[in-house]
C-alpha positions in Angstrom: 0.0 0.0 0.0 1.3 3.5 -0.9 -0.4 6.8 -1.2 0.1 10.6 -0.9 -2.2 12.9 1.0 -2.5 16.5 2.2 -1.4 16.5 5.8 -4.4 18.6 7.0 -7.0 16.4 5.4 -5.4 13.2 6.7 -5.0 14.6 10.2 -8.7 15.5 10.4 -9.8 12.0 9.4 -7.3 10.4 11.8 -8.5 12.6 14.6 -12.0 11.2 14.2 -10.7 7.6 13.9 -8.5 7.8 17.0 -11.4 8.9 19.2 -13.3 5.8 18.2 -10.5 3.2 18.4 -10.5 1.3 21.7 -8.3 2.6 24.4 -9.5 0.0 26.9 -6.8 -1.9 28.9 -6.8 -5.5 27.8 -8.6 -4.9 24.6 -7.3 -6.6 21.4 -4.5 -4.6 19.9 -6.3 -4.6 16.6 -9.1 -2.6 18.2 -6.7 0.3 19.0 -5.8 0.5 15.3 -7.1 2.3 12.3 -7.5 0.2 9.2 -6.2 2.0 6.1 -7.2 0.6 2.7 -6.3 2.2 -0.6 -8.4 1.6 -3.7 -7.3 3.7 -6.6 -7.3 7.3 -5.5 -9.5 6.7 -2.5 -8.4 6.0 1.1 -10.9 4.1 3.3 -10.3 4.6 7.0 -12.0 2.4 9.6 -11.8 2.2 13.4 -13.9 0.5 16.0 -14.1 -0.5 19.7 -16.7 -3.2 18.8 -19.5 -1.0 20.2 -18.9 2.0 17.9 -17.4 2.1 14.4 -16.2 5.0 12.1 -15.9 4.5 8.4 -14.6 7.4 6.4 -13.2 8.0 2.9 -10.6 10.5 1.7 -9.4 11.4 -1.8 -5.6 10.7 -2.1 -3.0 10.1 -4.7 -2.9 6.3 -4.8 0.3 4.6 -5.9 -0.4 1.1 -4.8 -3.6 -0.6 -3.5 -3.4 -2.4 -0.3 -4.4 -2.6 3.4 -2.5 -1.7 6.6 -3.5 -1.6 10.3 -1.7 0.7 12.7 -2.2 2.2 16.1 -4.8 5.0 15.6 -3.3 7.2 18.3 0.3 6.8 17.2 -0.5 7.6 13.5 -2.6 10.5 14.5 0.2 11.9 16.7 2.8 11.4 13.9 0.7 13.1 11.2 -0.2 16.0 13.4 3.5 16.5 14.3 4.4 17.1 10.6 4.4 20.4 8.8 1.6 21.3 6.3 1.9 19.9 2.8 2.1 16.5 1.1 2.9 13.4 3.1 3.5 9.9 1.8 2.5 6.7 3.6 4.0 3.4 2.4 3.2 0.0 4.1 5.1 -3.2 4.0 4.0 -6.5 5.6 5.2 -5.4 9.0 5.7 -1.7 9.1 4.4 1.7 7.9 6.7 4.5 6.7 5.4 8.1 7.0 7.4 10.7 5.0 7.2 14.5 4.9 10.1 16.5 3.5 13.2 15.4 5.4 11.2 13.7 8.1 10.4 10.0 8.1 8.8 7.8 10.7 8.8 4.0 10.4 6.6 2.2 12.9 5.3 -1.4 13.2 1.8 -2.4 12.1 -0.7 -5.0 13.3 -2.0 -7.9 11.4 -4.9 -6.5 9.3 -6.6 -9.9 9.4 -7.2 -9.4 13.1 -9.4 -6.4 12.5 -13.1 -7.2 12.9 -15.5 -7.2 9.9 -17.7 -4.1 10.4 -20.8 -3.1 8.4 -23.2 -0.2 8.7 -26.9 -0.6 9.8 -29.1 -2.4 7.3 -32.2 -0.2 7.7 -33.5 2.2 5.0 -31.9 5.6 5.6 -33.9 8.8 6.3 -32.5 12.3 5.9 -32.3 14.9 8.6 -31.3 18.6 8.5 -27.8 18.5 10.0 -28.0 21.9 11.7 -31.2 21.3 13.6 -30.3 17.7 14.5 -26.9 18.8 15.8 -28.5 21.6 17.9 -30.9 19.1 19.4 -28.0 16.8 20.3 -26.2 19.8 21.9 -29.2 20.5 24.0 -30.0 16.9 25.1 -26.8 14.8 25.3 -25.5 16.9 28.2 -28.2 15.5 30.5 -27.2 11.9 30.0 -25.4 10.1 32.8 -21.8 9.0 32.8 -22.4 6.3 35.4 -21.6 2.9 33.8 -23.5 1.2 36.7 -26.7 2.7 35.3 -26.3 1.9 31.6 -29.8 2.9 30.5 -29.2 6.5 31.7 -26.0 6.7 29.7 -28.1 6.6 26.6 -30.3 9.1 24.7 -33.8 8.0 23.8 -34.7 8.6 20.2 -38.4 8.1 19.6 -41.3 9.1 17.4 -43.7 11.4 19.2 -46.8 12.8 17.4 -45.1 12.4 14.0 -41.9 14.1 14.9 -38.5 13.1 16.4 -38.0 13.4 20.1 -34.7 13.1 22.0 -34.7 12.5 25.7 -31.8 12.2 28.2 -31.7 12.0 32.0 -29.2 11.2 34.8 -32.1 11.2 37.4 -31.2 14.7 38.6 -32.2 16.4 35.4 -34.1 15.7 32.3 -33.7 17.2 28.8 -36.3 16.8 26.1 -36.2 18.1 22.6 -38.8 17.7 19.9 -37.5 18.2 16.3 -40.7 18.9 14.5 -39.0 19.2 11.1 -38.0 15.5 11.2 -40.9 13.1 10.5 -40.4 9.7 12.0 -42.6 6.7 12.7 -44.4 6.7 16.0 -43.2 3.1 16.6 -39.6 4.2 16.5 -37.9 3.8 19.9 -34.2 3.3 20.3 -31.7 4.0 23.0 -28.4 5.3 21.7 -25.2 5.6 23.7 -24.6 9.3 24.5 -20.8 8.9 23.8 -21.7 8.0 20.2 -24.0 11.0 19.8 -21.2 13.3 21.1 -19.2 12.1 18.2 -22.1 12.6 15.8 -22.3 16.2 17.0 -18.7 16.7 15.8 -19.5 15.2 12.4 -22.5 17.4 12.0 -20.6 20.6 12.5 -20.6 22.5 9.2 -22.7 19.9 7.4 -26.1 20.6 5.8 -27.7 17.1 5.5 -27.3 13.8 7.3 -28.9 10.4 7.1 -29.9 7.9 9.8 -30.3 4.1 9.3 -31.8 1.8 11.9 -32.0 -1.9 12.3 -32.7 -4.2 15.3 -29.1 -4.0 16.7 -27.5 -0.8 15.5 -27.9 2.7 14.1 -25.7 4.5 11.5 -25.3 8.2 11.0 -24.0 9.2 7.6 -22.6 12.7 7.4 -21.0 13.6 4.0 -20.0 10.0 3.4 -18.5 9.5 6.9 -20.4 6.8 8.7 -20.6 6.3 12.4 -22.3 3.1 13.5 -23.1 2.3 17.1 -24.9 -0.6 18.9 -28.3 0.1 20.3 -28.7 -0.2 24.1 -31.2 -2.9 25.1 -31.8 -1.6 28.6 -35.3 -0.4 29.6 -35.5 3.4 29.7 -37.4 5.0 32.7 -40.8 6.4 32.2 -40.1 10.2 31.9 -43.5 11.4 30.7 -45.1 11.6 34.1 -42.5 14.3 34.9 -43.8 16.5 32.1 -47.4 16.8 33.2 -47.2 19.2 36.1 -48.4 22.8 36.2 -46.0 25.6 37.3 -47.6 28.6 39.0 -44.4 30.5 39.4 -42.4 31.8 36.4 -39.6 34.3 35.9 -38.2 35.5 32.5 -34.7 36.8 32.5 -31.8 37.4 30.1 -29.9 34.2 29.2 -26.4 35.7 28.9 -26.7 37.8 32.0 -27.8 34.7 34.0 -25.0 32.6 32.6 -22.4 35.3 33.6 -23.8 35.5 37.1 -23.8 31.8 37.4 -20.1 31.7 36.4 -19.3 34.1 39.2 -21.5 32.2 41.7 -19.9 28.9 40.9 -16.6 30.2 42.3 -18.1 29.7 45.7 -20.9 27.2 45.0 -18.5 24.6 43.6 -17.2 23.5 47.0 -19.7 25.0 49.4 -23.1 23.9 48.1 -25.8 24.9 45.6 -26.6 28.3 44.1 -29.8 29.8 45.5 -32.3 31.7 43.3 -34.7 34.1 45.0 -37.6 35.0 42.6 -39.8 38.0 43.5 -41.6 40.8 41.8 -38.3 42.8 42.0 -36.5 40.3 39.8 -34.0 37.5 40.4 -31.3 37.4 43.1 -28.5 34.7 43.0 -26.6 33.8 46.2 -23.9 31.3 46.9 -21.4 30.4 49.6 -21.9 30.4 53.4 -22.8 33.4 55.4 -20.3 32.5 58.2 -17.3 32.6 55.8 -18.0 34.1 52.4 -20.9 34.8 50.2 -21.7 35.8 46.6 -24.9 37.7 45.6 -26.0 39.3 42.4 -29.3 40.9 41.4 -30.7 40.4 37.9 -33.6 42.0 36.0 -36.6 39.7 35.5 -40.3 39.6 34.9 -41.9 37.4 37.6 -45.4 36.1 38.1 -46.3 33.9 41.1 -45.5 33.7 44.8 -42.1 34.8 46.1 -39.9 31.7 46.2 -36.3 30.8 47.0 -35.0 27.6 45.4 -31.5 26.1 45.2 -29.9 24.0 42.4 -26.6 22.3 41.6 -24.8 25.2 40.0 -23.2 23.1 37.2 -26.5 21.5 36.2 -28.3 24.8 36.3 -25.6 26.4 34.1 -25.8 23.5 31.6 -29.6 24.0 31.3 -29.4 27.7 30.8 -26.6 27.3 28.2 -28.8 24.9 26.1 -31.4 27.6 25.7 -31.1 29.1 22.1 -33.0 32.4 22.8 -32.0 35.7 24.3 -34.3 35.2 27.3 -34.9 32.1 29.4 -37.9 31.1 31.6 -37.6 29.3 34.9 -40.8 27.8 36.1 -41.3 26.4 39.7 -43.9 24.9 42.0 -42.2 25.0 45.4 -38.6 24.7 46.7 -38.8 20.9 47.0 -40.1 19.9 43.5 -38.5 20.0 40.1 -38.3 23.2 38.1 -38.5 23.6 34.3 -36.3 25.7 32.1 -37.5 26.7 28.7 -36.8 29.3 26.0 -38.8 32.5 26.0 -41.5 32.5 23.3 -41.1 28.7 22.8 -44.8 28.1 22.6 -44.4 24.7 21.1 -42.2 23.6 24.0 -39.6 22.1 21.6 -37.0 22.1 24.3 -37.5 21.5 28.0 -34.9 21.1 30.8 -36.2 19.8 34.1 -34.0 20.1 37.1 -34.3 18.7 40.6 -33.7 21.3 43.4 -31.3 20.9 46.3 -32.1 21.4 49.9 -31.3 24.9 51.2 
């Protein structure tokens, strides 16, 4: 195998592949590799950890067809260390040479026959607008759990709801729900997708205009500009979240999103180690406080339009900031019932409730 490529293009593709390749201790060495296959003037890159697979193609100057398997991280580091311009990769049975100008690396390869056979999902693809789908993932994936002891909560539920696509994630302390009304999907669709895979899909969607999704009984494939990311579907039972969406909220304050995020950034300096951030909502607006009165305290007043009974409620500062950050409008609405029950954060003027972030309070 031998080919020439622009360093920047190859580095971008290898960056994607190296994040997918397995870094688990004890995993088969082949799973830490990226499979390079040259056919004519096209390079096919594949990496997998057996749960998630990336398949990408890249136009190159092909000199000799062939296949090679090499550590994804090592090759990524090598290519990124080289100056911009053309680089040449040439593989023999046991090694790969990477040349650029006066620099040359020669590194051992793995047996390409040890690399697993991977295929994309077999279902019929349906298209989605990349920008809107990517924004929905940005809003929802953040609420998924990272606790591997609660596998179901590490996933994002993709389901058909009243003819449109709904994305749901929760870690049991917060719940994010986004309806994408521009995407029509069968009401019977209900799959649980690992949030780690969807974080990678977010990267792929950046700058794209269209994407396609294919589903079968075991996996889902996201095709963005010819780069395909396939992941296994989680089979765990997802908790019933809908009963959390049916409450009425008598108290609501509307305030500026950016001003609230800035205030939260300051409050978290003290709230990080000393407890939650407290929100006092009254007819005079919104007051944020954090810290302990015996030692140190932060407080800041914000403008806001409030309706309801005066209330003070406390939240985990990181979770609250994540919910506010996900709001796409200039103003944000925080709705509450009482200091002991969940609050809801939505966008101002979002009458269709396309995005909702529900957050459990903390004891004051």
